[in-house]
Phi, psi and omega in degrees: 000130181284165179300323181293320180293321180296317179298320179297320180294315179297318180298320180294320179294319179297316179296323178295319178295318179296319180294324179293330181281339181285132178293140176085354180256108184290141175279174181296322180292329182282334184299328180264355182279148177289156178298140180294142178278135178224158174256135183236156178213132181291141173293134186238156172276120184230147173281110178231121183279140171286134188215161173234147184236137183225161173270127182229173179221135180284144181223129178295144178298317175229141180213123185233128173265122183274129179235155170278133181256351174226163184263140178167179178284135179284129181274191181300145179284141185253020182207169172252140181305131175087359182272164177282140179234157181261160175294131181086359180289136178286126182251318178229156171231146174243140186316117186272346189303312179299324182283328174292323177295321178295323178295314180300320179296318180290331175295317179296319179295322178294316180297321177296321179293325177296317180296319179296322179292320179298318178294321179294325177296317180296314180296322179292320179296320180294317179296326179293319178294318179294321178294323180291327181271007177069013179260350177249171181249159177294326180297317179296318179299314180299322179294317179293325177295317178297318179296322179293320179293321176296321179296322176297315180297319179295324178293319178297320178295317179296321179294320178295318178296324177295317179298320178296319179295321178294323177296316178299322177295320180296332180289348177287348171249114180266112185252157177278123179282350180223164171269136181175204181247134183259143178274197182285150177282135182270344183230137180272154177302147180099343177279152174277127179237163180192187182300338181262011185278351182087194184283126177278322178191166181234135177247130179236143174254110190248011177223108359287174179234149181258153175231126179254136175209156184253139176234155180282165179296324179294316179296322179294318178295317179298318180296318180293321178295314180299319181294319182285331182281320185261335183079004180282149175276180179243142177248135181245130177231164181238137170254124185276178186297332180272006179091351181280159178268138176293139191293328184262144175271151180248181178219145177286135180229357182197137170237128185300151185275351179229156177256151178287121183294335182279319185253348185063019178266159179232132185283134179237145182235137175235156182238136180229146169291144182217050185296324182273359177071023181291328180265137183239146179304130179088003182284140176272131180222165172257128184260126180249122178247126182216164179290150180291324177267123186264122179285155177263127185227165173285124185235143177227158175298146181296333179295341181278345187274137176223163181222147171222194183294335181281327181151207184264142181208169171208171178248139172239160179246126181274187184294340180263014180061035178253134181281134178235131177275133180235127174278131187228166169241136186246158177243227185286148176250140182205125172054044178083359178247149179236133176281129177257116185270334180213147171098000182212145178247154177296139179098341179292141183276113184260134176283120182253348178208135180096004183290347178291344179259006188251142171234165180304129177083002182277139174283134183233169178247092186277148172224147179297137180280137173293164182303326183285345185291336182294339181254000179282150176275156178292000000 
């Protein structure tokens, strides 16, 4: 082979490689190959709400930690762990006998004070009659008056001590101040408990239940502007740990009056019905806030979307079964669908499967995608 022939051969190989690298220019091997099969689905107008998502935590509307207020042996438990309890229901008892004895003693002291006061009243009345008849002295009257006032004070003191003893006796029955669900008991019957024993059990009221989450000042300003401009309300939803959406929608009922100086966030509260007890106090959830009126947008399956260094794109198939690459702008994603805000019209046939084998200008063999194809990955 001459030098000229060798150069011609090398030039032909280089040109073949360059042509193979250019998009839309079929190689010799491709010219005889059948068009690649792809699945297509028309872009549709779908109602997809614009939304924001936050990390939140559930908080019981009421939560009470039960403590012993007097010291004594803990009696039999009056509930089962985890069951619903009523307001005023007796949950624990502390041995009442010492406190009942104290009450009886204070009753006796009160009765003695009553008797002393009755006698002081009689003596004062007698001294008053003698003074009026000039047979008694002022000194005696003053002394009887002083004794009567002292007897009144002693009766009031005895009555106050009796009330205190009755209050201490009432503390031997630990009742639930709210209706709700009670947790496990921390102390077993027979142990000595008192004010320093810690929490005996906790009662929470979880229906309805609150959810707290923090938003930035910018998000709060945008929400207020959007709300004032459109007049639309806001809908709050929850995404649970398994990715599912909570069945009931909530409503915002409180925005904190101060912002956190460290994070510049402001606490927001939403309320949800929790009749089935699916939500638990302290649970972590994702909070989704969206407009009450849902706009209709051009939507495509998420599997159709691809990205490169230039941006986001997808492939559509025209009437001649030729693939066309379209640069698009996307919005919110929901349930396997993505809202396309620019670059695509409703009705265009979007390739949802097989686009990895497709280039700009290539003829393809399209087939309608089954319903499940919209959620399949490439």
